[in-house]
All heavy atoms as a GROMACS GRO file, in nm:
protein
  601
    1MET      N    1   0.493   3.070   1.661
    1MET     CA    2   0.588   3.072   1.556
    1MET      C    3   0.536   2.992   1.437
    1MET      O    4   0.489   2.880   1.453
    1MET     CB    5   0.717   3.008   1.607
    1MET     CG    6   0.838   3.064   1.538
    1MET     SD    7   0.973   2.962   1.583
    1MET     CE    8   1.083   3.037   1.666
    2THR      N    9   0.542   3.046   1.319
    2THR     CA   10   0.490   2.976   1.201
    2THR      C   11   0.604   2.909   1.126
    2THR      O   12   0.717   2.958   1.125
    2THR     CB   13   0.418   3.074   1.107
    2THR    OG1   14   0.511   3.174   1.065
    2THR    CG2   15   0.300   3.139   1.177
    3LYS      N   16   0.570   2.798   1.067
    3LYS     CA   17   0.668   2.723   0.989
    3LYS      C   18   0.682   2.787   0.852
    3LYS      O   19   0.581   2.821   0.790
    3LYS     CB   20   0.619   2.578   0.977
    3LYS     CG   21   0.717   2.484   0.915
    3LYS     CD   22   0.662   2.343   0.917
    3LYS     CE   23   0.758   2.250   0.850
    3LYS     NZ   24   0.709   2.114   0.845
    4PRO      N   25   0.804   2.803   0.802
    4PRO     CA   26   0.819   2.862   0.668
    4PRO      C   27   0.757   2.774   0.560
    4PRO      O   28   0.759   2.651   0.570
    4PRO     CB   29   0.971   2.874   0.649
    4PRO     CG   30   1.031   2.784   0.752
    4PRO     CD   31   0.932   2.768   0.862
    5ILE      N   32   0.701   2.836   0.462
    5ILE     CA   33   0.636   2.763   0.352
    5ILE      C   34   0.745   2.705   0.262
    5ILE      O   35   0.833   2.775   0.215
    5ILE     CB   36   0.543   2.855   0.271
    5ILE    CG1   37   0.432   2.907   0.363
    5ILE    CG2   38   0.486   2.782   0.152
    5ILE    CD1   39   0.342   3.010   0.298
    6THR      N   40   0.736   2.575   0.238
    6THR     CA   41   0.829   2.508   0.147
    6THR      C   42   0.754   2.464   0.023
    6THR      O   43   0.637   2.431   0.030
    6THR     CB   44   0.893   2.386   0.215
    6THR    OG1   45   0.791   2.297   0.255
    6THR    CG2   46   0.975   2.426   0.336
    7PRO      N   47   0.821   2.464  -0.090
    7PRO     CA   48   0.752   2.422  -0.213
    7PRO      C   49   0.718   2.272  -0.204
    7PRO      O   50   0.788   2.195  -0.139
    7PRO     CB   51   0.856   2.447  -0.323
    7PRO     CG   52   0.987   2.454  -0.254
    7PRO     CD   53   0.960   2.502  -0.114
    8PRO      N   54   0.608   2.232  -0.266
    8PRO     CA   55   0.568   2.090  -0.260
    8PRO      C   56   0.672   2.001  -0.328
    8PRO      O   57   0.737   2.039  -0.424
    8PRO     CB   58   0.436   2.085  -0.334
    8PRO     CG   59   0.416   2.218  -0.397
    8PRO     CD   60   0.517   2.313  -0.341
    9SER      N   61   0.687   1.883  -0.273
    9SER     CA   62   0.783   1.787  -0.327
    9SER      C   63   0.717   1.704  -0.436
    9SER      O   64   0.598   1.676  -0.432
    9SER     CB   65   0.830   1.697  -0.213
    9SER     OG   66   0.903   1.588  -0.264
   10TRP      N   67   0.796   1.660  -0.533
   10TRP     CA   68   0.747   1.575  -0.640
   10TRP      C   69   0.716   1.436  -0.587
   10TRP      O   70   0.644   1.358  -0.651
   10TRP     CB   71   0.850   1.565  -0.754
   10TRP     CG   72   0.979   1.503  -0.709
   10TRP    CD1   73   1.086   1.567  -0.655
   10TRP    CD2   74   1.012   1.364  -0.708
   10TRP    NE1   75   1.185   1.476  -0.621
   10TRP    CE2   76   1.142   1.350  -0.654
   10TRP    CE3   77   0.944   1.249  -0.748
   10TRP    CZ2   78   1.206   1.228  -0.639
   10TRP    CZ3   79   1.008   1.127  -0.734
   10TRP    CH2   80   1.137   1.118  -0.679
   11ARG      N   81   0.768   1.403  -0.467
   11ARG     CA   82   0.745   1.270  -0.412
   11ARG      C   83   0.599   1.246  -0.375
   11ARG      O   84   0.552   1.133  -0.379
   11ARG     CB   85   0.833   1.248  -0.289
   11ARG     CG   86   0.981   1.235  -0.322
   11ARG     CD   87   1.062   1.192  -0.201
   11ARG     NE   88   1.035   1.269  -0.081
   11ARG     CZ   89   1.106   1.374  -0.041
   11ARG    NH1   90   1.208   1.415  -0.112
   11ARG    NH2   91   1.074   1.437   0.072
   12LYS      N   92   0.526   1.350  -0.339
   12LYS     CA   93   0.385   1.331  -0.299
   12LYS      C   94   0.299   1.283  -0.415
   12LYS      O   95   0.231   1.181  -0.403
   12LYS     CB   96   0.330   1.457  -0.236
   12LYS     CG   97   0.397   1.483  -0.102
   12LYS     CD   98   0.325   1.583  -0.021
   12LYS     CE   99   0.409   1.611   0.102
   12LYS     NZ  100   0.343   1.596   0.224
   13PRO      N  101   0.299   1.350  -0.532
   13PRO     CA  102   0.218   1.295  -0.641
   13PRO      C  103   0.271   1.162  -0.692
   13PRO      O  104   0.193   1.072  -0.728
   13PRO     CB  105   0.223   1.402  -0.750
   13PRO     CG  106   0.320   1.504  -0.705
   13PRO     CD  107   0.352   1.481  -0.562
   14ALA      N  108   0.405   1.144  -0.692
   14ALA     CA  109   0.461   1.016  -0.735
   14ALA      C  110   0.419   0.906  -0.638
   14ALA      O  111   0.386   0.794  -0.680
   14ALA     CB  112   0.613   1.025  -0.743
   15GLY      N  113   0.419   0.936  -0.509
   15GLY     CA  114   0.377   0.839  -0.409
   15GLY      C  115   0.231   0.804  -0.422
   15GLY      O  116   0.192   0.688  -0.406
   16MET      N  117   0.147   0.904  -0.449
   16MET     CA  118   0.004   0.876  -0.468
   16MET      C  119  -0.018   0.784  -0.587
   16MET      O  120  -0.098   0.690  -0.581
   16MET     CB  121  -0.074   1.006  -0.487
   16MET     CG  122  -0.091   1.085  -0.362
   16MET     SD  123  -0.204   1.225  -0.376
   16MET     CE  124  -0.144   1.309  -0.520
   17LEU      N  125   0.054   0.809  -0.696
   17LEU     CA  126   0.042   0.722  -0.813
   17LEU      C  127   0.092   0.580  -0.781
   17LEU      O  128   0.032   0.482  -0.827
   17LEU     CB  129   0.117   0.781  -0.931
   17LEU     CG  130   0.056   0.908  -0.992
   17LEU    CD1  131   0.148   0.965  -1.098
   17LEU    CD2  132  -0.081   0.880  -1.047
   18ALA      N  133   0.198   0.572  -0.703
   18ALA     CA  134   0.250   0.440  -0.665
   18ALA      C  135   0.148   0.365  -0.579
   18ALA      O  136   0.129   0.244  -0.596
   18ALA     CB  137   0.383   0.454  -0.592
   19ILE      N  138   0.084   0.435  -0.487
   19ILE     CA  139  -0.018   0.372  -0.401
   19ILE      C  140  -0.133   0.320  -0.487
   19ILE      O  141  -0.181   0.208  -0.470
   19ILE     CB  142  -0.068   0.469  -0.293
   19ILE    CG1  143   0.042   0.492  -0.189
   19ILE    CG2  144  -0.196   0.417  -0.226
   19ILE    CD1  145   0.013   0.605  -0.092
   20LEU      N  146  -0.178   0.403  -0.581
   20LEU     CA  147  -0.287   0.358  -0.670
   20LEU      C  148  -0.244   0.239  -0.754
   20LEU      O  149  -0.323   0.146  -0.778
   20LEU     CB  150  -0.332   0.474  -0.759
   20LEU     CG  151  -0.405   0.588  -0.688
   20LEU    CD1  152  -0.432   0.702  -0.785
   20LEU    CD2  153  -0.533   0.538  -0.625
   21ALA      N  154  -0.118   0.238  -0.799
   21ALA     CA  155  -0.066   0.125  -0.877
   21ALA      C  156  -0.062  -0.002  -0.793
   21ALA      O  157  -0.099  -0.110  -0.840
   21ALA     CB  158   0.072   0.157  -0.932
   22ILE      N  159  -0.019   0.010  -0.667
   22ILE     CA  160  -0.015  -0.107  -0.578
   22ILE      C  161  -0.156  -0.163  -0.559
   22ILE      O  162  -0.178  -0.284  -0.567
   22ILE     CB  163   0.047  -0.067  -0.441
   22ILE    CG1  164   0.198  -0.045  -0.457
   22ILE    CG2  165   0.020  -0.176  -0.336
   22ILE    CD1  166   0.263   0.017  -0.335
   23ILE      N  167  -0.253  -0.076  -0.534
   23ILE     CA  168  -0.391  -0.121  -0.516
   23ILE      C  169  -0.444  -0.187  -0.642
   23ILE      O  170  -0.507  -0.294  -0.636
   23ILE     CB  171  -0.481  -0.003  -0.474
   23ILE    CG1  172  -0.442   0.047  -0.335
   23ILE    CG2  173  -0.629  -0.043  -0.476
   23ILE    CD1  174  -0.508   0.176  -0.293
   24LEU      N  175  -0.418  -0.127  -0.758
   24LEU     CA  176  -0.466  -0.184  -0.885
   24LEU      C  177  -0.404  -0.320  -0.912
   24LEU      O  178  -0.475  -0.416  -0.946
   24LEU     CB  179  -0.436  -0.087  -0.999
   24LEU     CG  180  -0.477  -0.135  -1.138
   24LEU    CD1  181  -0.629  -0.144  -1.147
   24LEU    CD2  182  -0.423  -0.041  -1.244
   25ILE      N  183  -0.273  -0.331  -0.896
   25ILE     CA  184  -0.204  -0.458  -0.922
   25ILE      C  185  -0.253  -0.565  -0.825
   25ILE      O  186  -0.279  -0.679  -0.865
   25ILE     CB  187  -0.050  -0.439  -0.915
   25ILE    CG1  188  -0.003  -0.354  -1.032
   25ILE    CG2  189   0.021  -0.574  -0.911
   25ILE    CD1  190   0.139  -0.305  -1.020
   26TRP      N  191  -0.267  -0.529  -0.697
   26TRP     CA  192  -0.313  -0.627  -0.598
   26TRP      C  193  -0.455  -0.674  -0.630
   26TRP      O  194  -0.487  -0.792  -0.619
   26TRP     CB  195  -0.304  -0.569  -0.457
   26TRP     CG  196  -0.330  -0.670  -0.352
   26TRP    CD1  197  -0.438  -0.676  -0.271
   26TRP    CD2  198  -0.250  -0.783  -0.320
   26TRP    NE1  199  -0.429  -0.785  -0.187
   26TRP    CE2  200  -0.314  -0.854  -0.216
   26TRP    CE3  201  -0.129  -0.832  -0.369
   26TRP    CZ2  202  -0.263  -0.969  -0.160
   26TRP    CZ3  203  -0.078  -0.948  -0.313
   26TRP    CH2  204  -0.144  -1.015  -0.211
   27ALA      N  205  -0.542  -0.579  -0.667
   27ALA     CA  206  -0.680  -0.614  -0.701
   27ALA      C  207  -0.684  -0.708  -0.822
   27ALA      O  208  -0.760  -0.805  -0.824
   27ALA     CB  209  -0.762  -0.489  -0.729
   28ILE      N  210  -0.601  -0.682  -0.922
   28ILE     CA  211  -0.595  -0.768  -1.040
   28ILE      C  212  -0.549  -0.909  -1.001
   28ILE      O  213  -0.604  -1.010  -1.048
   28ILE     CB  214  -0.505  -0.707  -1.150
   28ILE    CG1  215  -0.575  -0.584  -1.208
   28ILE    CG2  216  -0.471  -0.809  -1.257
   28ILE    CD1  217  -0.487  -0.502  -1.300
   29LEU      N  218  -0.448  -0.918  -0.914
   29LEU     CA  219  -0.399  -1.048  -0.870
   29LEU      C  220  -0.508  -1.126  -0.793
   29LEU      O  221  -0.528  -1.246  -0.818
   29LEU     CB  222  -0.276  -1.032  -0.780
   29LEU     CG  223  -0.148  -0.991  -0.850
   29LEU    CD1  224  -0.040  -0.958  -0.748
   29LEU    CD2  225  -0.100  -1.101  -0.942
   30VAL      N  226  -0.577  -1.058  -0.704
   30VAL     CA  227  -0.680  -1.127  -0.625
   30VAL      C  228  -0.797  -1.168  -0.716
   30VAL      O  229  -0.847  -1.280  -0.705
   30VAL     CB  230  -0.728  -1.037  -0.510
   30VAL    CG1  231  -0.850  -1.096  -0.441
   30VAL    CG2  232  -0.616  -1.015  -0.409
   31VAL      N  233  -0.838  -1.082  -0.806
   31VAL     CA  234  -0.949  -1.115  -0.896
   31VAL      C  235  -0.911  -1.230  -0.989
   31VAL      O  236  -0.992  -1.318  -1.017
   31VAL     CB  237  -0.994  -0.991  -0.976
   31VAL    CG1  238  -1.086  -1.029  -1.090
   31VAL    CG2  239  -1.060  -0.891  -0.884
   32SER      N  240  -0.785  -1.232  -1.034
   32SER     CA  241  -0.743  -1.341  -1.123
   32SER      C  242  -0.740  -1.475  -1.051
   32SER      O  243  -0.752  -1.580  -1.114
   32SER     CB  244  -0.608  -1.311  -1.186
   32SER     OG  245  -0.507  -1.310  -1.088
   33ALA      N  246  -0.724  -1.473  -0.919
   33ALA     CA  247  -0.724  -1.596  -0.842
   33ALA      C  248  -0.863  -1.634  -0.791
   33ALA      O  249  -0.881  -1.739  -0.728
   33ALA     CB  250  -0.628  -1.584  -0.723
   34SER      N  251  -0.962  -1.551  -0.818
   34SER     CA  252  -1.095  -1.574  -0.762
   34SER      C  253  -1.161  -1.704  -0.812
   34SER      O  254  -1.243  -1.762  -0.740
   34SER     CB  255  -1.185  -1.455  -0.788
   34SER     OG  256  -1.211  -1.440  -0.926
   35ASP      N  257  -1.127  -1.748  -0.932
   35ASP     CA  258  -1.183  -1.876  -0.980
   35ASP      C  259  -1.139  -1.991  -0.890
   35ASP      O  260  -1.218  -2.080  -0.858
   35ASP     CB  261  -1.139  -1.904  -1.124
   35ASP     CG  262  -1.210  -1.816  -1.224
   35ASP    OD1  263  -1.319  -1.763  -1.191
   35ASP    OD2  264  -1.158  -1.797  -1.336
   36TYR      N  265  -1.012  -1.992  -0.853
   36TYR     CA  266  -0.960  -2.097  -0.768
   36TYR      C  267  -1.010  -2.082  -0.624
   36TYR      O  268  -1.045  -2.179  -0.560
   36TYR     CB  269  -0.806  -2.096  -0.768
   36TYR     CG  270  -0.750  -2.105  -0.907
   36TYR    CD1  271  -0.685  -1.998  -0.967
   36TYR    CD2  272  -0.762  -2.223  -0.981
   36TYR    CE1  273  -0.634  -2.006  -1.095
   36TYR    CE2  274  -0.712  -2.233  -1.110
   36TYR     CZ  275  -0.647  -2.124  -1.166
   36TYR     OH  276  -0.598  -2.132  -1.293
   37ILE      N  277  -1.014  -1.957  -0.578
   37ILE     CA  278  -1.060  -1.932  -0.440
   37ILE      C  279  -1.208  -1.968  -0.428
   37ILE      O  280  -1.251  -2.020  -0.325
   37ILE     CB  281  -1.034  -1.784  -0.400
   37ILE    CG1  282  -0.882  -1.756  -0.402
   37ILE    CG2  283  -1.092  -1.754  -0.264
   37ILE    CD1  284  -0.848  -1.610  -0.387
   38GLY      N  285  -1.286  -1.942  -0.530
   38GLY     CA  286  -1.429  -1.970  -0.527
   38GLY      C  287  -1.462  -2.117  -0.515
   38GLY      O  288  -1.574  -2.153  -0.476
   39GLN      N  289  -1.368  -2.206  -0.544
   39GLN     CA  290  -1.391  -2.350  -0.533
   39GLN      C  291  -1.366  -2.402  -0.393
   39GLN      O  292  -1.397  -2.517  -0.362
   39GLN     CB  293  -1.302  -2.424  -0.633
   39GLN     CG  294  -1.332  -2.391  -0.777
   39GLN     CD  295  -1.230  -2.451  -0.873
   39GLN    OE1  296  -1.139  -2.520  -0.832
   39GLN    NE2  297  -1.247  -2.422  -1.001
   40LEU      N  298  -1.310  -2.319  -0.307
   40LEU     CA  299  -1.278  -2.359  -0.171
   40LEU      C  300  -1.399  -2.348  -0.080
   40LEU      O  301  -1.500  -2.285  -0.114
   40LEU     CB  302  -1.163  -2.275  -0.117
   40LEU     CG  303  -1.032  -2.279  -0.195
   40LEU    CD1  304  -0.934  -2.178  -0.139
   40LEU    CD2  305  -0.974  -2.420  -0.191
   41HIS      N  306  -1.386  -2.404   0.039
   41HIS     CA  307  -1.491  -2.393   0.141
   41HIS      C  308  -1.510  -2.246   0.176
   41HIS      O  309  -1.417  -2.167   0.170
   41HIS     CB  310  -1.449  -2.473   0.265
   41HIS     CG  311  -1.555  -2.482   0.369
   41HIS    ND1  312  -1.569  -2.388   0.467
   41HIS    CD2  313  -1.653  -2.575   0.388
   41HIS    CE1  314  -1.670  -2.421   0.544
   41HIS    NE2  315  -1.723  -2.535   0.498
   42ILE      N  316  -1.630  -2.208   0.215
   42ILE     CA  317  -1.664  -2.068   0.241
   42ILE      C  318  -1.577  -2.006   0.350
   42ILE      O  319  -1.540  -1.888   0.342
   42ILE     CB  320  -1.815  -2.054   0.273
   42ILE    CG1  321  -1.857  -1.907   0.276
   42ILE    CG2  322  -1.848  -2.118   0.405
   42ILE    CD1  323  -1.863  -1.843   0.144
   43LEU      N  324  -1.542  -2.084   0.452
   43LEU     CA  325  -1.454  -2.031   0.557
   43LEU      C  326  -1.312  -2.005   0.505
   43LEU      O  327  -1.247  -1.909   0.544
   43LEU     CB  328  -1.453  -2.123   0.678
   43LEU     CG  329  -1.585  -2.132   0.754
   43LEU    CD1  330  -1.573  -2.233   0.868
   43LEU    CD2  331  -1.626  -1.996   0.806
   44ALA      N  332  -1.264  -2.093   0.417
   44ALA     CA  333  -1.133  -2.073   0.357
   44ALA      C  334  -1.134  -1.949   0.267
   44ALA      O  335  -1.038  -1.870   0.266
   44ALA     CB  336  -1.091  -2.196   0.276
   45GLN      N  337  -1.244  -1.931   0.194
   45GLN     CA  338  -1.257  -1.811   0.111
   45GLN      C  339  -1.253  -1.685   0.196
   45GLN      O  340  -1.183  -1.588   0.163
   45GLN     CB  341  -1.389  -1.813   0.034
   45GLN     CG  342  -1.398  -1.916  -0.074
   45GLN     CD  343  -1.533  -1.911  -0.144
   45GLN    OE1  344  -1.590  -1.805  -0.162
   45GLN    NE2  345  -1.584  -2.028  -0.183
   46ALA      N  346  -1.328  -1.688   0.306
   46ALA     CA  347  -1.333  -1.571   0.395
   46ALA      C  348  -1.195  -1.540   0.450
   46ALA      O  349  -1.154  -1.423   0.454
   46ALA     CB  350  -1.432  -1.596   0.508
   47LEU      N  351  -1.122  -1.644   0.490
   47LEU     CA  352  -0.989  -1.623   0.544
   47LEU      C  353  -0.893  -1.567   0.438
   47LEU      O  354  -0.818  -1.472   0.464
   47LEU     CB  355  -0.934  -1.755   0.600
   47LEU     CG  356  -0.795  -1.747   0.662
   47LEU    CD1  357  -0.796  -1.654   0.784
   47LEU    CD2  358  -0.746  -1.886   0.701
   48ILE      N  359  -0.901  -1.623   0.318
   48ILE     CA  360  -0.812  -1.576   0.210
   48ILE      C  361  -0.843  -1.430   0.175
   48ILE      O  362  -0.752  -1.347   0.163
   48ILE     CB  363  -0.827  -1.665   0.085
   48ILE    CG1  364  -0.764  -1.802   0.112
   48ILE    CG2  365  -0.763  -1.600  -0.037
   48ILE    CD1  366  -0.793  -1.906   0.009
   49TYR      N  367  -0.971  -1.395   0.164
   49TYR     CA  368  -1.006  -1.258   0.129
   49TYR      C  369  -0.975  -1.162   0.244
   49TYR      O  370  -0.940  -1.046   0.221
   49TYR     CB  371  -1.151  -1.248   0.084
   49TYR     CG  372  -1.172  -1.302  -0.056
   49TYR    CD1  373  -1.264  -1.402  -0.080
   49TYR    CD2  374  -1.099  -1.252  -0.162
   49TYR    CE1  375  -1.284  -1.451  -0.208
   49TYR    CE2  376  -1.118  -1.301  -0.291
   49TYR     CZ  377  -1.209  -1.400  -0.313
   49TYR     OH  378  -1.228  -1.448  -0.439
   50LEU      N  379  -0.986  -1.208   0.368
   50LEU     CA  380  -0.947  -1.126   0.482
   50LEU      C  381  -0.798  -1.096   0.479
   50LEU      O  382  -0.757  -0.980   0.493
   50LEU     CB  383  -0.986  -1.195   0.612
   50LEU     CG  384  -0.945  -1.122   0.740
   50LEU    CD1  385  -1.029  -0.996   0.755
   50LEU    CD2  386  -0.964  -1.212   0.860
   51VAL      N  387  -0.718  -1.198   0.458
   51VAL     CA  388  -0.574  -1.180   0.451
   51VAL      C  389  -0.538  -1.092   0.330
   51VAL      O  390  -0.456  -1.000   0.340
   51VAL     CB  391  -0.502  -1.316   0.446
   51VAL    CG1  392  -0.355  -1.298   0.415
   51VAL    CG2  393  -0.520  -1.390   0.578
   52ALA      N  394  -0.600  -1.119   0.215
   52ALA     CA  395  -0.570  -1.040   0.094
   52ALA      C  396  -0.610  -0.895   0.113
   52ALA      O  397  -0.545  -0.805   0.056
   52ALA     CB  398  -0.644  -1.100  -0.025
   53GLY      N  399  -0.712  -0.870   0.192
   53GLY     CA  400  -0.756  -0.734   0.216
   53GLY      C  401  -0.664  -0.658   0.310
   53GLY      O  402  -0.668  -0.534   0.314
   54ILE      N  403  -0.580  -0.728   0.384
   54ILE     CA  404  -0.489  -0.664   0.478
   54ILE      C  405  -0.346  -0.658   0.425
   54ILE      O  406  -0.274  -0.561   0.447
   54ILE     CB  407  -0.493  -0.738   0.614
   54ILE    CG1  408  -0.632  -0.721   0.676
   54ILE    CG2  409  -0.386  -0.687   0.709
   54ILE    CD1  410  -0.656  -0.805   0.800
   55VAL      N  411  -0.304  -0.760   0.350
   55VAL     CA  412  -0.165  -0.774   0.307
   55VAL      C  413  -0.118  -0.658   0.218
   55VAL      O  414  -0.002  -0.617   0.225
   55VAL     CB  415  -0.144  -0.910   0.237
   55VAL    CG1  416  -0.013  -0.917   0.162
   55VAL    CG2  417  -0.153  -1.021   0.338
   56TRP      N  418  -0.207  -0.602   0.138
   56TRP     CA  419  -0.164  -0.497   0.046
   56TRP      C  420  -0.116  -0.373   0.121
   56TRP      O  421  -0.049  -0.287   0.063
   56TRP     CB  422  -0.277  -0.459  -0.051
   56TRP     CG  423  -0.392  -0.390   0.013
   56TRP    CD1  424  -0.501  -0.447   0.070
   56TRP    CD2  425  -0.409  -0.250   0.028
   56TRP    NE1  426  -0.584  -0.352   0.119
   56TRP    CE2  427  -0.531  -0.227   0.096
   56TRP    CE3  428  -0.334  -0.138  -0.008
   56TRP    CZ2  429  -0.578  -0.102   0.128
   56TRP    CZ3  430  -0.381  -0.012   0.024
   56TRP    CH2  431  -0.502   0.005   0.091
   57ILE      N  432  -0.148  -0.362   0.250
   57ILE     CA  433  -0.107  -0.246   0.327
   57ILE      C  434   0.042  -0.250   0.360
   57ILE      O  435   0.104  -0.147   0.380
   57ILE     CB  436  -0.193  -0.236   0.456
   57ILE    CG1  437  -0.340  -0.221   0.418
   57ILE    CG2  438  -0.148  -0.124   0.546
   57ILE    CD1  439  -0.435  -0.232   0.534
   58ALA      N  440   0.102  -0.369   0.365
   58ALA     CA  441   0.241  -0.385   0.407
   58ALA      C  442   0.340  -0.297   0.329
   58ALA      O  443   0.426  -0.234   0.390
   58ALA     CB  444   0.282  -0.532   0.399
   59PRO      N  445   0.334  -0.291   0.196
   59PRO     CA  446   0.433  -0.207   0.126
   59PRO      C  447   0.406  -0.056   0.140
   59PRO      O  448   0.488   0.025   0.098
   59PRO     CB  449   0.421  -0.250  -0.021
   59PRO     CG  450   0.291  -0.316  -0.034
   59PRO     CD  451   0.254  -0.369   0.102
   60LEU      N  452   0.295  -0.019   0.200
   60LEU     CA  453   0.264   0.124   0.211
   60LEU      C  454   0.350   0.195   0.315
   60LEU      O  455   0.382   0.312   0.298
   60LEU     CB  456   0.116   0.144   0.242
   60LEU     CG  457   0.020   0.103   0.133
   60LEU    CD1  458  -0.121   0.143   0.172
   60LEU    CD2  459   0.057   0.165   0.000
   61ARG      N  460   0.390   0.128   0.423
   61ARG     CA  461   0.468   0.195   0.527
   61ARG      C  462   0.599   0.251   0.471
   61ARG      O  463   0.625   0.371   0.486
   61ARG     CB  464   0.494   0.101   0.644
   61ARG     CG  465   0.581   0.164   0.752
   61ARG     CD  466   0.594   0.074   0.874
   61ARG     NE  467   0.705   0.106   0.959
   61ARG     CZ  468   0.711   0.210   1.042
   61ARG    NH1  469   0.612   0.294   1.046
   61ARG    NH2  470   0.816   0.229   1.118
   62PRO      N  471   0.683   0.170   0.404
   62PRO     CA  472   0.806   0.229   0.350
   62PRO      C  473   0.777   0.335   0.243
   62PRO      O  474   0.849   0.435   0.233
   62PRO     CB  475   0.882   0.112   0.290
   62PRO     CG  476   0.809  -0.010   0.324
   62PRO     CD  477   0.680   0.026   0.386
   63LEU      N  478   0.670   0.315   0.167
   63LEU     CA  479   0.636   0.413   0.064
   63LEU      C  480   0.594   0.546   0.127
   63LEU      O  481   0.637   0.653   0.082
   63LEU     CB  482   0.525   0.359  -0.025
   63LEU     CG  483   0.482   0.448  -0.142
   63LEU    CD1  484   0.598   0.475  -0.236
   63LEU    CD2  485   0.367   0.383  -0.217
   64LEU      N  486   0.515   0.540   0.232
   64LEU     CA  487   0.474   0.663   0.300
   64LEU      C  488   0.593   0.732   0.368
   64LEU      O  489   0.601   0.855   0.370
   64LEU     CB  490   0.363   0.634   0.401
   64LEU     CG  491   0.229   0.595   0.339
   64LEU    CD1  492   0.134   0.546   0.446
   64LEU    CD2  493   0.170   0.709   0.261
   65ILE      N  494   0.685   0.653   0.424
   65ILE     CA  495   0.807   0.711   0.482
   65ILE      C  496   0.887   0.780   0.373
   65ILE      O  497   0.938   0.891   0.392
   65ILE     CB  498   0.889   0.602   0.554
   65ILE    CG1  499   0.816   0.555   0.677
   65ILE    CG2  500   1.029   0.655   0.590
   65ILE    CD1  501   0.879   0.432   0.744
   66TRP      N  502   0.898   0.718   0.255
   66TRP     CA  503   0.972   0.778   0.144
   66TRP      C  504   0.906   0.909   0.099
   66TRP      O  505   0.975   1.007   0.072
   66TRP     CB  506   0.980   0.681   0.027
   66TRP     CG  507   1.039   0.742  -0.094
   66TRP    CD1  508   1.172   0.765  -0.120
   66TRP    CD2  509   0.969   0.792  -0.209
   66TRP    NE1  510   1.187   0.825  -0.241
   66TRP    CE2  511   1.063   0.842  -0.299
   66TRP    CE3  512   0.834   0.796  -0.246
   66TRP    CZ2  513   1.029   0.897  -0.422
   66TRP    CZ3  514   0.800   0.851  -0.366
   66TRP    CH2  515   0.896   0.900  -0.453
   67ILE      N  516   0.775   0.911   0.093
   67ILE     CA  517   0.705   1.032   0.052
   67ILE      C  518   0.740   1.148   0.146
   67ILE      O  519   0.762   1.261   0.102
   67ILE     CB  520   0.552   1.009   0.048
   67ILE    CG1  521   0.515   0.917  -0.067
   67ILE    CG2  522   0.477   1.141   0.037
   67ILE    CD1  523   0.370   0.871  -0.066
   68GLU      N  524   0.746   1.121   0.275
   68GLU     CA  525   0.772   1.226   0.373
   68GLU      C  526   0.919   1.262   0.387
   68GLU      O  527   0.953   1.378   0.408
   68GLU     CB  528   0.715   1.186   0.510
   68GLU     CG  529   0.566   1.186   0.514
   68GLU     CD  530   0.506   1.322   0.487
   68GLU    OE1  531   0.560   1.423   0.538
   68GLU    OE2  532   0.404   1.329   0.416
   69THR      N  533   1.010   1.162   0.380
   69THR     CA  534   1.150   1.188   0.412
   69THR      C  535   1.245   1.177   0.294
   69THR      O  536   1.356   1.229   0.300
   69THR     CB  537   1.199   1.091   0.520
   69THR    OG1  538   1.198   0.958   0.468
   69THR    CG2  539   1.114   1.099   0.645
   70GLY      N  540   1.209   1.104   0.192
   70GLY     CA  541   1.299   1.081   0.079
   70GLY      C  542   1.383   0.956   0.098
   70GLY      O  543   1.467   0.923   0.015
   71SER      N  544   1.363   0.884   0.209
   71SER     CA  545   1.435   0.760   0.237
   71SER      C  546   1.332   0.652   0.267
   71SER      O  547   1.227   0.680   0.323
   71SER     CB  548   1.527   0.781   0.357
   71SER     OG  549   1.582   0.658   0.398
   72PHE      N  550   1.363   0.528   0.231
   72PHE     CA  551   1.268   0.420   0.252
   72PHE      C  552   1.272   0.365   0.395
   72PHE      O  553   1.189   0.287   0.433
   72PHE     CB  554   1.291   0.305   0.154
   72PHE     CG  555   1.237   0.334   0.017
   72PHE    CD1  556   1.320   0.370  -0.086
   72PHE    CD2  557   1.101   0.328  -0.007
   72PHE    CE1  558   1.268   0.398  -0.211
   72PHE    CE2  559   1.049   0.356  -0.131
   72PHE     CZ  560   1.134   0.392  -0.234
   73SER      N  561   1.368   0.407   0.474
   73SER     CA  562   1.374   0.360   0.614
   73SER      C  563   1.337   0.475   0.706
   73SER      O  564   1.359   0.592   0.677
   73SER     CB  565   1.515   0.309   0.647
   73SER     OG  566   1.609   0.413   0.628
   74ALA      N  567   1.280   0.437   0.818
   74ALA     CA  568   1.235   0.538   0.914
   74ALA      C  569   1.356   0.610   0.974
   74ALA      O  570   1.461   0.549   0.996
   74ALA     CB  571   1.153   0.472   1.024
   75PRO      N  572   1.342   0.737   1.002
   75PRO     CA  573   1.453   0.808   1.064
   75PRO      C  574   1.477   0.754   1.204
   75PRO      O  575   1.383   0.710   1.270
   75PRO     CB  576   1.406   0.954   1.067
   75PRO     CG  577   1.259   0.950   1.048
   75PRO     CD  578   1.228   0.823   0.976
   76PRO      N  579   1.601   0.758   1.251
   76PRO     CA  580   1.628   0.706   1.385
   76PRO      C  581   1.558   0.790   1.492
   76PRO      O  582   1.542   0.912   1.477
   76PRO     CB  583   1.781   0.717   1.398
   76PRO     CG  584   1.820   0.818   1.296
   76PRO     CD  585   1.718   0.814   1.186
   77GLU      N  586   1.516   0.722   1.598
   77GLU     CA  587   1.450   0.791   1.709
   77GLU      C  588   1.553   0.873   1.786
   77GLU      O  589   1.665   0.831   1.806
   77GLU     CB  590   1.384   0.689   1.802
   77GLU     CG  591   1.271   0.612   1.738
   77GLU     CD  592   1.152   0.701   1.705
   77GLU    OE1  593   1.125   0.794   1.781
   77GLU    OE2  594   1.086   0.676   1.603
   78VAL      N  595   1.512   0.988   1.829
   78VAL     CA  596   1.605   1.076   1.904
   78VAL      C  597   1.574   1.069   2.051
   78VAL      O  598   1.470   1.052   2.098
   78VAL     CB  599   1.591   1.223   1.855
   78VAL    CG1  600   1.685   1.312   1.933
   78VAL    CG2  601   1.617   1.231   1.708
   0.00000   0.00000   0.00000
């Protein structure tokens, strides 16, 4: 059985632009703090950049759910 073709939603391109905006804003924030981070011990720098490299992913889950469902919360499990 084939799934009927549905027209593309405007949420997909809007979501892609939002993801790119999140990445750009996060990168600008991290780069602007690099002068202060660069003065820290090398292990502290590594830890900060490791955390900064992972933290930007947090807002993506609700955004990806919104792109697929139109709601920012996950649908209830059945």
